[in-house]
Structure formats: C-alpha cells, structure tokens
KEBAVO-316718 format. One record per residue (C-alpha): residue number from 1; x, y, z. Coordinates in steps of 0.5 Angstrom, whole numbers, plus 2048, in hexadecimal, padded with zeros to 3 digits. Layout:
BEGIN
+-----+-----+-----+-----+
|   k |  c1 |  c2 |  c3 |
+-----+-----+-----+-----+
| NUM |   X |   Y |   Z |
...
+-----+-----+-----+-----+
end
This chain:
BEGIN
+-----+-----+-----+-----+
|   k |  c1 |  c2 |  c3 |
+-----+-----+-----+-----+
|   1 | 735 | 79D | 880 |
|   2 | 72D | 79D | 881 |
|   3 | 72A | 7A1 | 887 |
|   4 | 722 | 7A1 | 888 |
|   5 | 720 | 7A2 | 881 |
|   6 | 726 | 7A7 | 87E |
|   7 | 727 | 7A6 | 876 |
|   8 | 72C | 7A2 | 875 |
|   9 | 731 | 7A6 | 86F |
|  10 | 731 | 7A1 | 868 |
|  11 | 738 | 7A4 | 867 |
|  12 | 73E | 7A6 | 86B |
|  13 | 745 | 7A6 | 867 |
|  14 | 74A | 7A2 | 86A |
|  15 | 74E | 7A5 | 870 |
|  16 | 749 | 7AA | 872 |
|  17 | 744 | 7A9 | 878 |
|  18 | 73E | 7AA | 878 |
|  19 | 73A | 7AB | 87E |
|  20 | 732 | 7AA | 880 |
|  21 | 72F | 7B2 | 882 |
|  22 | 727 | 7B3 | 884 |
|  23 | 727 | 7B8 | 87D |
|  24 | 726 | 7B6 | 878 |
|  25 | 728 | 7B3 | 874 |
|  26 | 72A | 7AF | 87A |
|  27 | 731 | 7AE | 879 |
|  28 | 737 | 7B3 | 877 |
|  29 | 73D | 7B1 | 874 |
|  30 | 745 | 7B2 | 877 |
|  31 | 74A | 7B7 | 872 |
|  32 | 74D | 7B2 | 86D |
|  33 | 753 | 7AF | 86D |
|  34 | 75A | 7B2 | 86C |
|  35 | 75B | 7B3 | 864 |
|  36 | 755 | 7B4 | 862 |
|  37 | 750 | 7B9 | 862 |
|  38 | 748 | 7B9 | 863 |
|  39 | 742 | 7B8 | 869 |
|  40 | 743 | 7B2 | 86B |
|  41 | 73D | 7AE | 867 |
|  42 | 742 | 7AF | 861 |
|  43 | 749 | 7B0 | 862 |
|  44 | 74D | 7B1 | 85D |
|  45 | 755 | 7B0 | 85B |
|  46 | 75A | 7B6 | 85B |
|  47 | 75F | 7B5 | 856 |
|  48 | 764 | 7B9 | 859 |
|  49 | 769 | 7B8 | 853 |
|  50 | 763 | 7BC | 84E |
|  51 | 764 | 7C3 | 854 |
|  52 | 76C | 7C2 | 855 |
|  53 | 772 | 7BE | 854 |
|  54 | 776 | 7BC | 859 |
|  55 | 77A | 7B7 | 855 |
|  56 | 781 | 7B9 | 851 |
|  57 | 781 | 7BB | 84A |
|  58 | 783 | 7B4 | 848 |
|  59 | 77E | 7B0 | 84C |
|  60 | 777 | 7B0 | 84B |
|  61 | 772 | 7B0 | 850 |
|  62 | 76C | 7AC | 851 |
|  63 | 766 | 7AC | 854 |
|  64 | 763 | 7A8 | 859 |
|  65 | 75D | 7A6 | 85C |
|  66 | 75E | 7AA | 861 |
|  67 | 765 | 7AE | 861 |
|  68 | 76A | 7AD | 85C |
|  69 | 772 | 7AC | 85B |
|  70 | 777 | 7AD | 857 |
|  71 | 77B | 7A8 | 852 |
|  72 | 783 | 7A7 | 854 |
|  73 | 787 | 7AC | 852 |
|  74 | 78A | 7AA | 84B |
|  75 | 790 | 7A6 | 849 |
|  76 | 796 | 7AB | 84A |
|  77 | 793 | 7AE | 851 |
|  78 | 791 | 7AC | 858 |
|  79 | 78C | 7AF | 85D |
|  80 | 788 | 7AE | 861 |
|  81 | 781 | 7AA | 860 |
|  82 | 77A | 7AF | 862 |
|  83 | 773 | 7AD | 863 |
|  84 | 76D | 7AF | 867 |
|  85 | 766 | 7B1 | 867 |
|  86 | 762 | 7B8 | 865 |
|  87 | 764 | 7BF | 861 |
|  88 | 767 | 7C2 | 868 |
|  89 | 76C | 7BC | 869 |
|  90 | 76E | 7BC | 862 |
|  91 | 770 | 7C4 | 862 |
|  92 | 774 | 7C3 | 867 |
|  93 | 777 | 7BC | 865 |
|  94 | 77D | 7BE | 85F |
|  95 | 781 | 7B7 | 85C |
|  96 | 789 | 7B9 | 85C |
|  97 | 78D | 7B5 | 857 |
|  98 | 794 | 7B7 | 856 |
|  99 | 798 | 7B4 | 851 |
| 100 | 79D | 7AF | 852 |
| 101 | 7A4 | 7AE | 850 |
| 102 | 7A5 | 7A8 | 84D |
| 103 | 7AD | 7AA | 84C |
| 104 | 7AE | 7AA | 853 |
| 105 | 7AB | 7A3 | 855 |
| 106 | 7B2 | 79F | 856 |
| 107 | 7B1 | 79C | 84E |
| 108 | 7B2 | 7A3 | 84B |
| 109 | 7AB | 7A3 | 848 |
| 110 | 7AC | 79D | 845 |
| 111 | 7B0 | 79F | 840 |
| 112 | 7B8 | 79B | 83E |
| 113 | 7BD | 79D | 844 |
| 114 | 7C1 | 7A2 | 843 |
| 115 | 7BD | 7A5 | 83D |
| 116 | 7B9 | 7AC | 83F |
| 117 | 7B2 | 7AC | 842 |
| 118 | 7AE | 7B2 | 841 |
| 119 | 7A7 | 7B3 | 845 |
| 120 | 7A2 | 7B6 | 843 |
| 121 | 79B | 7B8 | 846 |
| 122 | 797 | 7B1 | 846 |
| 123 | 79C | 7AE | 843 |
| 124 | 7A3 | 7AE | 841 |
| 125 | 7A9 | 7AD | 83B |
| 126 | 7AF | 7A8 | 839 |
| 127 | 7B6 | 7AD | 836 |
| 128 | 7BC | 7AB | 834 |
| 129 | 7C1 | 7A8 | 837 |
| 130 | 7C5 | 7AD | 83D |
| 131 | 7CC | 7B0 | 83C |
| 132 | 7D0 | 7AB | 83C |
| 133 | 7CC | 7A5 | 83A |
| 134 | 7CB | 7A3 | 833 |
| 135 | 7C4 | 79F | 830 |
| 136 | 7BD | 79E | 830 |
| 137 | 7B7 | 79D | 833 |
| 138 | 7B6 | 797 | 82F |
| 139 | 7BD | 794 | 830 |
| 140 | 7BF | 798 | 836 |
| 141 | 7C4 | 79D | 838 |
| 142 | 7CB | 79A | 83A |
| 143 | 7D1 | 79F | 83D |
| 144 | 7D5 | 7A3 | 838 |
| 145 | 7DC | 7A0 | 837 |
| 146 | 7E2 | 7A4 | 835 |
| 147 | 7E9 | 7A2 | 832 |
| 148 | 7ED | 7A6 | 838 |
| 149 | 7F0 | 79F | 839 |
| 150 | 7EF | 799 | 836 |
| 151 | 7EC | 796 | 83D |
| 152 | 7E7 | 79B | 83B |
| 153 | 7E6 | 799 | 833 |
| 154 | 7DE | 799 | 831 |
| 155 | 7E0 | 796 | 82A |
| 156 | 7DE | 78F | 828 |
| 157 | 7E5 | 78B | 829 |
| 158 | 7E5 | 78B | 821 |
| 159 | 7E6 | 793 | 821 |
| 160 | 7EA | 799 | 823 |
| 161 | 7E9 | 79F | 826 |
| 162 | 7E9 | 7A5 | 821 |
| 163 | 7EA | 7AD | 824 |
| 164 | 7E6 | 7B2 | 820 |
| 165 | 7E9 | 7B8 | 81F |
| 166 | 7E3 | 7BB | 823 |
| 167 | 7E6 | 7B8 | 829 |
| 168 | 7E0 | 7B2 | 828 |
| 169 | 7E2 | 7AB | 829 |
| 170 | 7DF | 7A7 | 824 |
| 171 | 7E1 | 79E | 822 |
| 172 | 7E2 | 79B | 81C |
| 173 | 7E2 | 794 | 81A |
| 174 | 7E9 | 791 | 819 |
| 175 | 7EB | 790 | 811 |
| 176 | 7E6 | 789 | 80F |
| 177 | 7E2 | 78B | 814 |
| 178 | 7DB | 78F | 813 |
| 179 | 7D6 | 793 | 817 |
| 180 | 7D6 | 799 | 81B |
| 181 | 7DB | 799 | 820 |
| 182 | 7D8 | 796 | 826 |
| 183 | 7D5 | 790 | 822 |
| 184 | 7D9 | 78D | 81D |
| 185 | 7D8 | 786 | 819 |
| 186 | 7DC | 783 | 813 |
| 187 | 7DE | 786 | 80C |
| 188 | 7E0 | 781 | 807 |
| 189 | 7E1 | 786 | 801 |
| 190 | 7E4 | 78B | 806 |
| 191 | 7DE | 791 | 803 |
| 192 | 7DC | 793 | 809 |
| 193 | 7D5 | 78F | 80A |
| 194 | 7D5 | 789 | 80F |
| 195 | 7D3 | 782 | 80C |
| 196 | 7CF | 782 | 811 |
| 197 | 7CA | 788 | 814 |
| 198 | 7CB | 78A | 81A |
| 199 | 7C7 | 78B | 820 |
| 200 | 7C9 | 793 | 821 |
| 201 | 7C5 | 798 | 824 |
| 202 | 7C6 | 79D | 820 |
| 203 | 7C3 | 79B | 81A |
| 204 | 7CA | 79C | 816 |
| 205 | 7CB | 79B | 80F |
| 206 | 7D1 | 797 | 80F |
| 207 | 7CE | 792 | 815 |
| 208 | 7C9 | 78F | 80F |
| 209 | 7CA | 789 | 80C |
| 210 | 7CF | 789 | 805 |
| 211 | 7CB | 788 | 7FF |
| 212 | 7D1 | 785 | 7FC |
| 213 | 7D6 | 781 | 802 |
| 214 | 7DB | 77F | 7FD |
| 215 | 7DB | 785 | 7F8 |
| 216 | 7DD | 78B | 7FA |
| 217 | 7D8 | 790 | 7F8 |
| 218 | 7D8 | 797 | 7FD |
| 219 | 7D2 | 799 | 7FA |
| 220 | 7CE | 793 | 7FB |
| 221 | 7CA | 796 | 7F5 |
| 222 | 7C5 | 791 | 7F3 |
| 223 | 7C1 | 793 | 7EC |
| 224 | 7BA | 78E | 7ED |
| 225 | 7BA | 78E | 7F5 |
| 226 | 7BA | 786 | 7F5 |
| 227 | 7BF | 788 | 7FB |
| 228 | 7C5 | 784 | 7F7 |
| 229 | 7CA | 78A | 7F6 |
| 230 | 7CB | 78C | 7EE |
| 231 | 7D3 | 78A | 7EF |
| 232 | 7D0 | 782 | 7F0 |
| 233 | 7CA | 782 | 7ED |
| 234 | 7CA | 77E | 7E6 |
| 235 | 7C4 | 782 | 7E4 |
| 236 | 7C6 | 789 | 7E7 |
| 237 | 7BF | 78C | 7E4 |
| 238 | 7BA | 787 | 7E5 |
| 239 | 7B7 | 786 | 7DD |
| 240 | 7B9 | 77F | 7DD |
| 241 | 7BF | 77F | 7D9 |
| 242 | 7C6 | 77E | 7DD |
| 243 | 7CB | 784 | 7DD |
| 244 | 7D0 | 780 | 7D8 |
| 245 | 7CA | 781 | 7D3 |
| 246 | 7C7 | 786 | 7D4 |
| 247 | 7C8 | 78E | 7D0 |
| 248 | 7C5 | 791 | 7D6 |
| 249 | 7C7 | 78E | 7DC |
| 250 | 7C4 | 793 | 7E2 |
| 251 | 7BE | 795 | 7DD |
| 252 | 7B9 | 790 | 7DD |
| 253 | 7B8 | 78E | 7D5 |
| 254 | 7B5 | 788 | 7D3 |
| 255 | 7B4 | 789 | 7CC |
| 256 | 7BC | 78B | 7CC |
| 257 | 7BA | 790 | 7C6 |
| 258 | 7C1 | 794 | 7C2 |
| 259 | 7BF | 798 | 7BD |
| 260 | 7C6 | 79A | 7BC |
| 261 | 7CA | 795 | 7BD |
| 262 | 7CF | 795 | 7C1 |
| 263 | 7D0 | 793 | 7C8 |
| 264 | 7CA | 796 | 7CC |
| 265 | 7C3 | 795 | 7CB |
| 266 | 7BE | 79B | 7CA |
| 267 | 7BD | 79B | 7D1 |
| 268 | 7C3 | 79D | 7D4 |
| 269 | 7C6 | 79F | 7CE |
| 270 | 7C7 | 7A7 | 7CD |
| 271 | 7C7 | 7A8 | 7C6 |
| 272 | 7C2 | 7A2 | 7C5 |
| 273 | 7C2 | 7A4 | 7BD |
| 274 | 7C9 | 7A5 | 7BD |
| 275 | 7CF | 7A1 | 7BE |
| 276 | 7D4 | 7A1 | 7C4 |
| 277 | 7D7 | 79C | 7C8 |
| 278 | 7DA | 7A1 | 7CB |
| 279 | 7D4 | 7A5 | 7CE |
| 280 | 7D8 | 7AC | 7D0 |
| 281 | 7D3 | 7B2 | 7D2 |
| 282 | 7D7 | 7B7 | 7D3 |
| 283 | 7D2 | 7BB | 7D6 |
| 284 | 7CE | 7B5 | 7DA |
| 285 | 7C8 | 7B7 | 7D8 |
| 286 | 7C5 | 7B0 | 7D6 |
| 287 | 7C6 | 7B1 | 7CE |
| 288 | 7CD | 7AE | 7CB |
| 289 | 7D2 | 7B3 | 7C7 |
| 290 | 7D1 | 7AF | 7C1 |
| 291 | 7CA | 7B1 | 7C1 |
| 292 | 7CA | 7B8 | 7C6 |
| 293 | 7C9 | 7BE | 7C2 |
| 294 | 7CD | 7C2 | 7C7 |
| 295 | 7D2 | 7BD | 7CA |
| 296 | 7D5 | 7C2 | 7D0 |
| 297 | 7CE | 7C4 | 7D2 |
| 298 | 7D0 | 7CC | 7D1 |
| 299 | 7CA | 7CD | 7CC |
| 300 | 7CF | 7CE | 7C5 |
| 301 | 7CD | 7C8 | 7C0 |
| 302 | 7D5 | 7C5 | 7BE |
| 303 | 7D6 | 7C6 | 7B7 |
| 304 | 7DA | 7C2 | 7B3 |
| 305 | 7DE | 7C5 | 7AC |
| 306 | 7DC | 7C1 | 7A6 |
| 307 | 7DF | 7C1 | 79F |
| 308 | 7DC | 7BD | 799 |
| 309 | 7DF | 7BD | 792 |
| 310 | 7DC | 7BC | 78D |
| 311 | 7E0 | 7B9 | 786 |
| 312 | 7DC | 7BE | 781 |
| 313 | 7DE | 7C4 | 783 |
| 314 | 7DD | 7C9 | 789 |
| 315 | 7DE | 7C6 | 790 |
| 316 | 7D9 | 7C8 | 797 |
| 317 | 7DB | 7C9 | 79D |
| 318 | 7D7 | 7CA | 7A4 |
| 319 | 7D6 | 7C9 | 7AB |
| 320 | 7D0 | 7C3 | 7AD |
| 321 | 7CF | 7C1 | 7B4 |
| 322 | 7D3 | 7BA | 7B5 |
| 323 | 7CC | 7B6 | 7B5 |
| 324 | 7CA | 7B8 | 7AE |
| 325 | 7D0 | 7B4 | 7AB |
| 326 | 7CF | 7AC | 7AD |
| 327 | 7D3 | 7A7 | 7AC |
| 328 | 7D9 | 7A7 | 7A6 |
| 329 | 7DB | 7AF | 7A4 |
| 330 | 7D9 | 7AD | 79E |
| 331 | 7D4 | 7B0 | 799 |
| 332 | 7CF | 7AB | 796 |
| 333 | 7CD | 7AB | 78F |
| 334 | 7C6 | 7AB | 78E |
| 335 | 7C5 | 7AE | 787 |
| 336 | 7C5 | 7B2 | 785 |
| 337 | 7C7 | 7B6 | 78A |
| 338 | 7CC | 7B5 | 790 |
| 339 | 7CA | 7B4 | 797 |
| 340 | 7CC | 7B4 | 79F |
| 341 | 7C8 | 7B0 | 7A3 |
| 342 | 7C5 | 7B3 | 7A9 |
| 343 | 7C0 | 7B1 | 7AE |
| 344 | 7BD | 7B8 | 7B1 |
| 345 | 7BC | 7BC | 7AC |
| 346 | 7BB | 7B8 | 7A5 |
| 347 | 7C1 | 7B8 | 7A1 |
| 348 | 7C6 | 7BD | 79D |
| 349 | 7C5 | 7BD | 796 |
| 350 | 7CD | 7BE | 792 |
| 351 | 7D0 | 7BC | 78A |
| 352 | 7CE | 7B7 | 786 |
| 353 | 7D5 | 7B4 | 786 |
| 354 | 7D8 | 7B1 | 78C |
| 355 | 7DB | 7B4 | 791 |
| 356 | 7DE | 7B3 | 798 |
| 357 | 7DC | 7B7 | 79F |
| 358 | 7E3 | 7B8 | 7A4 |
| 359 | 7E0 | 7BA | 7AB |
| 360 | 7E5 | 7BE | 7AF |
| 361 | 7E4 | 7C0 | 7B6 |
| 362 | 7E1 | 7C7 | 7B8 |
| 363 | 7E9 | 7CB | 7BA |
| 364 | 7E9 | 7CA | 7B2 |
| 365 | 7E3 | 7CD | 7B0 |
| 366 | 7E5 | 7D3 | 7AA |
+-----+-----+-----+-----+
end
C-alpha cells in the first residue's frame, strides 16, 4: 500500500492492519490481534493459561496461538468444553465437570447383576451380592433360596436342608456325596471329600478333590505334599523307601538309622537310644517315657527303689532314677568290683562278689 514516496514497513505482525501516514516513518500499525500483545509491528502470543486457569482441576489448560482450550473432563466426569481467546475471556469462563453416576447407567456400572454398585467421586466400585442373593463378582449373584418348601429347595439334588439352632438354613451333601451342600460330587470312600474337584463359589474345603479316592482319610494328611494322601501313598514320606519297609513311615530318613534297634528309626523315635516300641510319652513333650527323667512333666524326677544284695556281707539299698539302670537288673562283675551300668553319669561301684539289683516302683520306697 504505497502512497507517493511513503516508506514501506519492513515488518508487520500477521493479522495487524498497516496504514500509510505523512509523518515519519510513513506508516502506522494497528493494534495486535486478540490473544496477543505488542506494538503492532511486533506481537507476541498471550498465554492465558499462565494468567488464569479456567479449566477443571482434573483437566489441563492448553495454550494455543492465539487463545487457549481445556482438555475434556477426566474419566468419570462429564461437562462442557471451554476454549477462547484473551485473558478477559479466560477469566470469565469456567469449565464445569460433574461426577458421573456409573451405577445408574442401566448396566449396574458393569458390576454383576444383583450385586451392590457404589458410586464414588470420579469412579465406582463393585461390592457383594444384594440381600437375598449369593455369589460373587466373578460367578455372578443368584437368588438365595430357602428350604421353606420342597419346591424352593436351594440344595443340590444329592443334598438335604439343615436347620441350624440360630435359625440359619444350610445344606449338607447326602451320605456318599461330598461338597458344600449346594454343589455335591460322588464320595466313593465316604470320608467327606469328593472324588473329583467341585466348582464351589465359596471355596469350601470339602469341595477339594479327595487325595485318596478309595481309602477313607478325613484329615487328608499328605506328609510329602505330593498330592497323594498318606493313607494310600506307598511311600508316604517320599524318601524312596516303601512304607512296609520304612522304619519312619511319615518322616523322611533314607539312611534308616536305628540306634536302639526297636521298630522306629532315629528320625521318628522319641527315645532313639532306648528301645521302646510302645513310644509312650505321658507328658507329650516329644521325649518317650523310657528316656524321660520327668515322665509326667511335673518337675520332679521319678526314682525307682534299688536293692543290691552282696554275697559276702552287708546289703545296699537306695533310690536311683530309672535311667541309671539299663538292661537286666543284674549287677555285672567287673573285677574286682561290682558295677551297675549307667548311661548318664558313669557307674555305681558295689561289692566284689556277685549281687543282684531288684527294682521296685517309686511307691515302694523305704
């Protein structure tokens, strides 16, 4: 736009009008466009987001040239979209986002039908089944039935209703069947566990497959955790030695060490150095009576009366703990003295001639 010999501006910002004048320098620039500031010759974008934030707290304000815009409302919210130009417009505008009630979307928020859906700010959560229904979010919620009438029986076809004292009604599988009462499977050995695993929603222990299908074992013991119950496992402890040959059937002991040569290996013998096939343990402390200084666990050491009769003269009688005497009650001659063998504290020395030792119960102490 040249008029006469007026100077032509070397630079004018985009969007700015330029007018020629008779005054130096021969032109005049108009104002910068909305959303920018400067002298017309030079205009810079105004960052509305830096001066004010018109967007919702969960949405980002994005500066554009010119103007600004707000990101969409975050997930779980709904609201308006805001964009514009200029600080004044940004101050006068406000993005409003409100919570979406997912539980009222006609699909229970995506939760299982007949379960509790709880709306939260910006989200929701699925809960248990509603009253009158049983199940979970994975398997769904089904009506909870009662045993009021045969036509409304919730139990499995091979189960029966059980009326508890507190008024609750439960189901129990019939004899020869096992499970939680609502789901029952064949139980060949009648030990309370089904031959095959049952798909019970409550993970009831009696829905687990029997680890000895043809041998009753209500405890489901499995010493070596190989999935085969001890009652039907030929090698219950998994030590490579079959039960009929194993001197510790439930405790691994490949070496079969048996120091006292009774029926129990050292690994499972409660008196590994004293023969005791009965494995009696009165105080249940893991130490058999045959080698326990306090058999009944009362803190008092039991004594047995010992009489030693010497062939050449005076007799001796006194009390000794039962472990002091081992094997036959006869005193052995170890020339030139007579000694009573002891495993714990050495020996007691008697007379030179053969003697006998008679042991009496503690109740006959003198």
